[in-house]
C-alpha positions in Angstrom: 25.0 -72.5 104.4 22.3 -74.8 103.2 22.8 -78.5 103.6 21.7 -80.1 100.3 22.0 -83.6 101.8 19.0 -83.1 104.1 16.1 -85.3 103.1 13.2 -83.5 101.5 10.1 -85.3 100.3 9.4 -84.6 96.6 6.1 -83.4 95.4 3.9 -85.9 93.5 1.5 -84.7 90.8 -2.1 -85.1 91.7 -2.7 -86.7 88.3 -0.3 -89.5 89.3 -1.7 -89.9 92.8 -5.2 -90.4 91.6 -4.0 -93.3 89.4 -2.0 -94.9 92.3 -2.8 -98.3 93.7 0.0 -98.0 96.3 -1.8 -97.3 99.6 -0.4 -96.4 103.0 2.6 -94.6 101.6 3.6 -91.1 102.7 3.2 -88.5 99.9 3.5 -84.7 99.4 1.2 -82.6 97.2 1.4 -78.9 96.4 -1.3 -76.9 94.8 -4.2 -74.5 95.3 -7.2 -75.1 97.5 -10.5 -75.5 95.7 -12.7 -76.0 98.8 -12.4 -76.5 102.5 -15.3 -77.8 104.6 -15.8 -79.6 107.8 -16.4 -78.9 111.5 -14.4 -78.3 114.7 -13.0 -81.9 114.6 -12.2 -82.6 111.0 -11.4 -80.6 107.8 -11.8 -81.8 104.2 -9.5 -79.9 101.9 -9.8 -80.3 98.1 -6.5 -79.5 96.3 -5.7 -79.1 92.6 -2.3 -78.6 91.0 -3.4 -78.2 87.4 -2.1 -81.6 86.3 -5.7 -83.0 86.0 -9.3 -81.8 86.1 -9.9 -83.7 89.3 -9.0 -82.6 92.8 -7.5 -84.8 95.5 -9.1 -84.7 98.9 -7.1 -84.4 102.1 -8.5 -85.1 105.5 -7.1 -83.2 108.4 -7.7 -83.9 112.1 -8.2 -80.4 113.5 -6.7 -81.3 116.9 -3.3 -82.1 115.2 -2.9 -78.6 113.6 -2.4 -75.0 114.7 -5.8 -73.3 114.5 -4.2 -70.3 112.8 -2.8 -72.4 110.0 -6.2 -73.9 109.3 -7.8 -70.5 109.2 -5.4 -69.5 106.4 -6.5 -72.4 104.3 -9.2 -70.9 102.1 -10.2 -71.2 98.5 -7.3 -70.0 96.3 -4.6 -70.4 98.8 -1.4 -72.1 97.8 -0.3 -74.9 100.1 2.0 -77.9 100.6 0.4 -80.9 102.2 2.0 -84.1 103.4 0.4 -87.3 104.7 -0.5 -90.9 104.2 -2.2 -91.9 100.9 -5.1 -94.2 101.7 -8.0 -95.7 100.0 -10.9 -93.3 100.0 -14.1 -94.3 101.8 -16.1 -91.6 99.9 -17.4 -91.5 96.4 -15.8 -89.8 93.5 -12.1 -90.8 93.9 -10.1 -93.9 94.8 -7.6 -92.3 97.1 -7.3 -89.5 99.6 -4.6 -88.1 101.9 -4.6 -88.3 105.7 -2.8 -85.0 106.3 -0.2 -84.6 109.1 1.8 -81.6 107.8 0.5 -78.5 106.1 2.4 -75.4 105.0 0.7 -72.4 103.6 2.7 -70.7 100.9 0.3 -67.9 100.0 -3.1 -66.9 101.3 -6.2 -65.8 99.3 -8.4 -63.3 101.1 -12.0 -64.7 100.8 -13.4 -61.1 100.6 -11.3 -60.2 97.5 -10.3 -63.4 95.7 -12.3 -63.2 92.4 -12.8 -66.9 92.1 -14.2 -67.5 95.6 -17.6 -68.4 94.1 -18.5 -70.6 91.2 -20.5 -69.8 88.1 -18.7 -66.8 86.7 -19.5 -65.8 83.1 -17.0 -66.2 80.3 -17.0 -62.4 79.9 -16.0 -61.8 83.6 -13.2 -64.4 83.4 -11.7 -62.7 80.3 -11.3 -59.6 82.5 -9.2 -61.7 84.9 -7.1 -63.7 82.4 -4.3 -63.8 84.9 -6.4 -65.9 87.2 -8.8 -67.8 85.0 -6.4 -70.8 84.4 -7.3 -71.8 88.0 -10.9 -72.6 87.0 -11.8 -76.1 85.9 -12.9 -74.8 82.5 -9.7 -73.0 81.6 -7.5 -75.7 83.2 -9.2 -78.2 80.9 -8.8 -75.9 77.8 -5.2 -75.2 78.5 -4.3 -78.9 78.9 -6.1 -79.7 75.7 -4.3 -76.8 74.0 -1.0 -78.3 75.0 -2.1 -81.8 73.9 -3.1 -80.5 70.4 0.2 -78.6 70.1 2.2 -81.7 71.0 0.1 -83.9 68.6 0.9 -81.4 65.7 4.6 -81.8 66.2 4.3 -85.6 66.7 2.2 -86.1 63.5 4.6 -84.2 61.3 7.7 -85.7 62.8 6.3 -89.2 62.4 5.5 -88.4 58.8 8.9 -87.2 57.8 8.3 -83.4 57.9 10.9 -80.8 59.0 9.9 -78.0 61.4 10.8 -74.7 59.7 10.9 -71.5 61.8 9.4 -68.7 59.5 10.1 -65.1 60.4 7.8 -63.0 62.6 9.0 -59.8 61.1 8.5 -59.6 57.3 8.6 -57.2 54.4 5.9 -59.1 52.4 2.1 -59.5 52.8 1.5 -63.2 52.0 -2.3 -62.8 52.0 -2.4 -59.4 50.2 -5.0 -58.2 52.7 -2.9 -55.3 54.0 -4.2 -55.6 57.6 -0.8 -55.8 59.1 0.9 -54.5 62.3 3.8 -52.2 61.3 7.3 -52.7 62.9 9.4 -49.6 63.1 11.9 -47.7 65.3 11.2 -44.4 63.6 10.0 -41.4 65.6 6.3 -41.4 64.8 6.0 -37.8 65.8 8.7 -36.7 63.4 9.5 -39.4 60.9 12.1 -38.9 58.1 10.4 -37.9 54.9 11.1 -38.2 51.2 10.8 -35.2 48.8 7.2 -36.2 48.0 6.2 -36.2 51.7 6.1 -40.0 52.1 8.0 -41.7 55.0 11.6 -42.6 54.2 11.8 -46.1 55.4 15.4 -46.4 54.2 16.3 -44.8 57.6 14.3 -47.5 59.5 16.0 -50.4 61.2 15.6 -52.8 58.2 15.9 -50.2 55.5 12.4 -50.9 54.3 8.9 -51.0 55.6 8.3 -54.1 57.7 5.4 -55.7 59.5 4.4 -58.6 61.8 3.7 -61.6 59.6 0.2 -62.8 58.7 1.5 -66.2 57.4 4.6 -68.3 57.2 3.4 -69.9 53.9 5.7 -68.2 51.4 8.8 -69.0 53.5 7.5 -72.6 54.0 7.4 -73.0 50.2 11.1 -72.1 50.0 11.8 -74.8 52.6 9.7 -77.4 50.8 11.5 -76.8 47.5 14.7 -78.0 49.2 13.6 -80.4 52.0 10.5 -81.8 50.2 8.1 -81.5 53.2 8.2 -78.9 56.0 5.8 -77.2 58.3 5.7 -74.0 60.2 4.0 -73.5 63.6 4.2 -70.0 65.0 2.5 -66.8 65.9 0.8 -64.7 63.2 -0.9 -61.3 63.4 -3.7 -59.4 61.7 -4.7 -55.8 62.4 -8.4 -56.2 61.6 -10.8 -54.2 63.7 -12.9 -57.3 64.3 -14.7 -58.1 67.6 -16.4 -61.4 66.5 -16.1 -64.6 68.5 -14.0 -66.0 65.6 -11.2 -63.5 65.3 -8.0 -62.6 67.2 -5.3 -60.1 66.4 -2.6 -62.5 67.6 -3.0 -66.2 66.9 -1.0 -69.3 65.9 -0.9 -71.0 62.5 0.2 -74.4 61.4 1.3 -74.4 57.7 2.6 -77.6 56.1 4.1 -77.4 52.6 4.9 -80.4 50.4 6.9 -80.6 47.2 5.4 -82.9 44.5 1.9 -82.9 46.1 -1.1 -81.9 44.0 -4.5 -80.8 45.2 -5.6 -84.4 45.8 -2.6 -85.1 47.9 -3.2 -81.9 49.8 -6.8 -82.9 50.6 -5.6 -86.4 51.8 -3.0 -84.8 54.1 -5.5 -82.3 55.6 -8.1 -84.9 56.3 -5.7 -87.4 57.8 -4.0 -84.6 59.9 -7.3 -83.3 61.3 -8.5 -86.8 62.2 -5.2 -87.5 64.0 -5.4 -84.4 66.1 -9.0 -85.1 67.2 -8.2 -88.8 68.0 -5.1 -87.9 69.9 -7.1 -85.6 72.2 -9.8 -88.2 72.7 -7.1 -90.7 73.7 -5.1 -88.4 76.0 -7.5 -85.8 77.4 -10.8 -87.6 77.8 -11.4 -86.4 81.4 -11.1 -82.8 80.3 -13.3 -83.4 77.3 -15.9 -85.2 79.5 -16.0 -82.1 81.8 -16.5 -79.7 78.9 -19.1 -82.1 77.4 -21.0 -82.1 80.7 -20.7 -78.4 81.4 -21.0 -76.7 78.0 -21.8 -78.9 75.1 -23.6 -82.2 75.5 -22.8 -83.3 72.0 -19.0 -82.5 72.1 -17.6 -86.0 72.4 -20.1 -87.5 70.0 -19.2 -84.8 67.4 -15.5 -85.4 67.9 -15.9 -89.1 67.4 -17.9 -88.5 64.2 -15.1 -86.3 62.8 -12.7 -89.2 63.0 -15.0 -92.0 61.8 -16.4 -90.5 58.5 -14.8 -89.8 55.1 -15.1 -86.1 54.3 -17.3 -85.0 51.4 -15.4 -83.5 48.5 -16.9 -81.3 45.9 -16.2 -78.1 43.9 -17.1 -74.6 44.8 -19.4 -74.5 41.8 -21.3 -77.6 43.0 -21.6 -76.1 46.5 -23.0 -72.9 45.2 -25.7 -74.9 43.2 -26.6 -76.8 46.4 -26.9 -73.5 48.4 -29.0 -71.8 45.7 -31.4 -74.7 45.5 -31.6 -75.2 49.2 -34.5 -72.8 49.8 -32.6 -71.6 52.9 -32.7 -67.9 53.7 -29.2 -66.6 54.1 -28.1 -63.3 55.5 -25.6 -63.0 52.7 -27.0 -63.9 49.2 -25.3 -66.7 47.3 -24.1 -66.5 43.7 -21.2 -67.9 41.7 -18.2 -65.7 42.4 -18.9 -64.6 45.9 -16.8 -65.7 48.9 -18.8 -68.1 51.0 -19.7 -67.0 54.5 -19.7 -69.0 57.6 -23.5 -69.5 57.4 -23.1 -71.0 53.9 -20.3 -73.3 55.0 -22.1 -74.5 58.1 -25.3 -75.2 56.1 -23.3 -77.5 53.8 -21.7 -79.3 56.7 -24.4 -79.4 59.3 -27.6 -79.7 57.3 -26.9 -80.9 53.8 -24.0 -83.4 54.1 -24.0 -83.8 57.9 -20.2 -84.3 57.9 -17.0 -82.3 57.2 -16.7 -81.0 53.6 -13.7 -80.1 51.5 -14.5 -77.5 48.8 -12.1 -77.1 45.8 -11.7 -75.0 42.6 -12.7 -71.6 43.8 -13.1 -68.5 41.5 -9.6 -67.1 41.0 -10.8 -63.5 41.6 -11.5 -64.2 45.3 -8.3 -66.1 46.0 -4.6 -65.3 46.5 -2.1 -64.8 43.7 -0.1 -67.9 44.4 -2.8 -70.5 43.8 -2.5 -72.7 40.7 -4.8 -71.7 37.9 -7.1 -74.3 36.3 -7.3 -74.7 32.5 -10.8 -73.0 32.5 -9.2 -69.6 33.2 -11.8 -68.9 35.9 -10.9 -71.1 38.9 -7.8 -72.0 40.9 -6.9 -75.2 42.8 -7.8 -73.9 46.2 -9.3 -76.0 48.9 -11.1 -75.2 52.2 -12.0 -77.8 54.8 -15.3 -77.0 56.6 -16.2 -78.3 60.0 -19.5 -78.2 62.0 -19.9 -75.3 64.5 -16.8 -73.6 62.9 -17.1 -73.4 59.1 -13.7 -73.1 57.5 -11.0 -74.6 59.6 -8.3 -75.2 56.9 -7.5 -73.1 53.8 -5.0 -74.2 51.2 -4.2 -74.8 47.6 -1.9 -76.3 45.1 0.6 -73.5 44.4 1.3 -72.0 40.9 4.7 -73.4 39.9 4.7 -72.1 36.3 6.8 -68.9 36.2 4.9 -67.0 33.5 1.5 -67.8 35.0 2.7 -66.6 38.4 4.1 -63.4 37.0 0.9 -62.7 35.0 -1.2 -63.2 38.2 1.0 -60.8 40.1 0.5 -58.1 37.4 -3.3 -58.8 37.5 -3.4 -58.2 41.3 -0.9 -55.3 41.2 1.7 -57.1 43.3 5.1 -55.6 42.6 7.5 -58.4 41.6 10.4 -56.5 43.2 8.8 -57.1 46.6 8.7 -60.9 46.2 11.6 -61.5 43.8 12.9 -64.2 46.0 9.6 -66.1 45.8 9.4 -65.8 42.1 13.0 -66.9 41.8 12.0 -70.4 43.0 10.0 -70.8 39.8 13.1 -70.1 37.7 15.4 -72.8 39.2 14.0 -76.3 39.5 10.4 -75.5 39.9 8.1 -78.5 40.8 4.4 -78.9 41.7 3.8 -78.3 45.4 0.9 -77.8 47.7 0.1 -76.7 51.3 -2.5 -75.4 53.7 -2.9 -73.4 56.8 -4.7 -74.5 60.0 -5.6 -71.8 62.6 -4.4 -73.4 65.9 -7.0 -71.5 68.1 -9.8 -72.4 65.7 -8.8 -76.1 66.0 -8.7 -75.9 69.8 -12.0 -74.1 69.8 -13.6 -76.9 67.8 -12.1 -79.7 70.0 -13.1 -78.0 73.3 -16.5 -76.8 72.1 -15.8 -73.2 73.4 -18.1 -70.7 71.7 -15.6 -67.8 71.7 -12.1 -68.0 70.3 -10.8 -65.7 73.1 -11.4 -68.5 75.5 -8.9 -71.0 73.9 -5.8 -68.8 74.1 -4.2 -67.8 77.4 -4.1 -64.1 76.8 -6.3 -62.9 73.9 -5.2 -59.9 71.8 -8.2 -58.1 70.3 -9.0 -54.5 69.4 -8.5 -52.3 72.4 -7.4 -55.2 74.5 -3.7 -56.0 75.4 -4.0 -55.8 79.2 -2.1 -58.9 80.2 
């Protein structure tokens, strides 16, 4: 029987040790070996536990350890190390550990461990997504991802929002795009059929055709029309056969919805929210950002600071199209009023014309969703997109159509059966009010903050066409 009263030294995080000013104290660290070097008298072991970008160095007197134990300590091995924390005589860190006890939890064969060497390509690391968090790059990205997620919840909590859990399985297509993953328990080889040969979904689990959600917006509207201001933050799915650096099949969305807000309020909220997230990361993850700045994008920190310091340019879609048409720039996709702007158009406005983030409003109604509030001109809706450098659109939103007759007419124009969204239309019958909201793609935000070029490198296990390995 184990004696739980026996003394056992508790592990201290490396992030805490590196900030310590208490010298000559006995400490224990546990982590993974990044490097081991030395000679037949002394060994220098660099350990990282994921709590910080930096390693802590342990110095081991070879004569005090079993030779076989030291041989097991190779790059990637998991170890527990105990010793005295002392002021470091070398450059690069304030403290180091004079080791007197080492336990090897798990070895890593130098001949087969994929991360034995440095300088692997992003493409190679995506093939070993189960190991890539151990690299400096992905350790930094994942810590920043956590910080941004925490900052999202903190921002909304501090501003009086309520966190609403929208459903993952849904019978509606909020975006009207149709690219959805179907959820069914029917036998795909022999499904029940109606007389006309179509699948009889009444015999499915939910009694109707259901899919994985592409957005929590419609449900967020229901919450806002009772609690005034809510937000959703959850996984969303799109079955688009796209292999671009900007698309994932599974991703996370943040969607605030606020009753009584008009399009101006919506723009104010979006700008303040984005600035908060960037500033929070600068304040709490600067070491990680500095590493990414040095290794991948020399302008990263400067760009992040500029996002916080400037007021975003606001203009209409029509004004933006005029600027693009007069720019003299050769675009791959021609620009004309009524077309959906592409990333190259958005980035031109942000990076070359205004040289700061841009918020576009009043888009043609024919290229926007049914729920957006119609302007009096009969041609445009109160949509808004926030455009960022290097990314293009980072937020999409709108004031919602609160007038019952206008919403019903728009559904008919877009061939959306009212019977499928009767519950959504119902809210316009009973105490309708103006309201607005937007959606922020979480991975796209993390991609911007980290400077990563491919969105697959800011999510732990990317889901893309033909890829669901991990």
